[in-house]
C-alpha positions, 0 to 999 in steps of 0.5 A: 489916244483913247479917252473915256469921256469927251466933253465938248463946249459951245459951238467950236469946230470939234463940237460941230464935227462930233455932233454931225458924226453922231447925228446919223443913226448908222454912225451911232450904231457903229460907235455903239458896236465899237464901244464893246470890242474891235470890228473889221469893216466886213464884220461891222457890215454883217452886224449892221446888215449893210454893205461894206462900202456904206459902212466904210464911208460911215467909219470915215466920218467917225474917224474924222470926228476923232471918235474911233481909230482904225488900223490895217492888219493882214486878213485872209484875202489881203488886208482888213481895216480894224476899228475901235472906239476912242470914247465911251461917253460924249458930253456936249455942254450948250453953255461955255460954263463948267 
């Protein structure tokens, strides 16, 4: 389910997973691209000038962190994996205070 803002507090499992996911320049760029529109893996790879294998691996990290979601749909040569961002903003609070 899409959330405009994700607020993470402290050192819980979700905070660590999201922080690791966005620590990669490649994953950060993928998330930024997906914040504007949906892309399939092939188009993401073209936009980033990287291999589909690498982009696919990076997308899995973002999926596990709950920052994007992907689905499969028919393509020209089989199926294609199409992804979209689930968040527009990420806030990480160092303290547990509101």
